[in-house]
C-alpha positions, 0 to 999 in steps of 0.5 A: 522280653525285658533285658532285666533277669528275674532275681534268684528265688531260693524260697519258693512257695509249695504247690498245693492247689489242683484244678478244683482248689484253684477254681474254688479260689477263683470263685471265692474271689468272684462270687461275692462283692460283685454279685451281692453289692456291685450289681446294685451300684451298676443298676443305679447308673445303667438301670435294667440294661445292667444285665447287658453290662454284665454280659459285655463285662463277662466277654471282656473278662474272658479275653483278659482271662485267656491272656492271664491263663497263657501268661500264668502257664508259661511263667507260673510264679507268684505276682501275676501281671507284675511278674509278666510285665517285668518278664515280657515288657519292661521294669516300668510296666511291671512295677505299674502292674504291681502298683495298680493291682495293690491299689485296685484290689485293696479297694476291692477288699475294703468293699468286701469288708464293708459289704460283709458288715452291711449284710450282717448288721442288716440281718441282725437289725443293728445300727449302720453306725457299726458298719466300719468297726465290724468291717475292720474287725473281720479284716483283722480276723481273716488276715490271721487266717491267711497268715496261718497258711495256704492249706487252712485258707483253701479249706476255709475258702472251699466251705465258704464258696459251697455255701454261697453257691447254694444260697444264690441258687435258692435266691434265684428260684425263690424269686421266680414268682416275683419275676413272673409278676413284675418283670414286664414293668420293672424291665421297662424302659430297659436302657437308662435309670430314672435316678441316673445322671448319665445317658443310656450309652455312658451309663451302660459303659460305666456300668460295664467297667464296674461289673468287669471288676466283679469278674477279675477274681479269676486273676487270683488263680494267676497270682497264686501260680507258684502254688498250683500243681501242673500250672500249664494244665491247671491254670487255664482250665481253672480260669475258664471254668471259674468265669463260665460258672460266675457269668451264669450266676451273675446273669441269673441273680442280676436278672432276678433282682431287677425283674423282681423289684426294679433297678431303682429299688436295687440301687437304693438298698445298695447305697443305704444298707449295702445289703441289696439281695437280702432286702429284696428277698424279704419281699419274696413269697417264701418266708425266711429266704432273706435270712438264707440270703443274708447267710450266703452274702456274709459267707461270700464276702468272707470268701472274697476278702480271704482271697483278696488278702491272699492275692494281694500278699502274693503280689507284695511278696513278688515286689519285695523280692525285686526290691520294688517294695521293702525286702521285709515283705518277702520273708516267708514263714518257717514252713515256706508256705506264707509270706506272713509280713506281706499278709499283715501289711495287706491287712492293715491297708485294707482295714484303713480303706474300709474306714472310708465307709463308702462301697461306691467310692471304693468299688469305682476306684477299684474299677479304674485301676484294675482296668489299667492292670489288665491292659498291661496283662494283655500287652504282655500276652501279646509278647508271648512267643508262639511256643508259649501261646495257647490262644489266638492274639485276637483275644489279647488285642480285644482285651487290651482295647476294651480295658483302655476304653472302659477305664475312662468311663468312670467318673473323671475325678476317680480316674484323675486320682488313679492316674495321680497315684500311678505317677506317684508310684512310678516316682517311687519306683525310679527313686528306689531303683537308683538307691538299690543301684548305688548300694 
């Protein structure tokens, strides 16, 4: 355990979430961008075998989830692996975890905002030229909701997730006739994509890395650990339940989409319109299903963006408490429920990244940095004492190895930029600590 003790925190957030609320927060982070957008990105790389990538990613995510669950249960404070790195490893590991989380999830949030804009504009028949302005506008709107407090955010998230789950079930059942008619043709050859520049093995592992990011929304439960009732009981149950439900949905939706139209068509609609499931649903035999899917996609992106802003602000709050970031971001509102400065800063960052306008770029960058983040999570879990351990060490070892292995299967210039930004962060961390130590 780090020799550096955790600073005093007189202003703790109120515990307002139970198992249901925490699970809905997790689902709100998972069942969104990954299922409505990233499956199409991964299909372009791996072809029909993206279905296998979804399953492998779910297993890796479960290993990571069990590490996150026991860490959050034994150390239930806002900040997630940023706090666990400090507590069980070292200040450098802790800072790297917080820094990579901010990088990864800001990029994911920008992808969600762009996905929201893509589905909305396509459903309305408006020009894609409005993609970035709409993405920035919705980011500002949801930042305002998060600033209003956890209770309102929780109610909004529950409504959003309920609509999204219903819509995905409708998509799967409406697509069954198309699956029965076209599956044999569209699933052959199963490994590889005609349009991909990668071989079957490289494509499968690259797609697994991209799909892993889609599952990591369960980490939102851990980063909100300070706001959960009975964390040792609630957090593990909510995380496991979230992953099981989301894995089943991903497999069902991904299998339906690829079987119905083929991986190449799914990929083209993702890159061109950022609204693949809505485009696919237009070809289903049941009229009007595409409108239902468009509504579900829009609500799903809202849920993801809402939850990412929540999670990012809590990590920024924790970093502000330790002076790894300016202390102003640790300020809470009068009700002691919201780090409002951190929320506003996060909103500005996400809006800026959304201005890039490319879902593939933002999502791939998120894949590399989030894999580094969860490698640190598993490393911290391996340092837990036996009294705090809820699951065997083998899960943490599997998670650690898988994260490091998968991280470098993304395009080399993405991981090169990621490593560069991590180095910049560590330089900042060292300099800031020297300044604090001298003052």
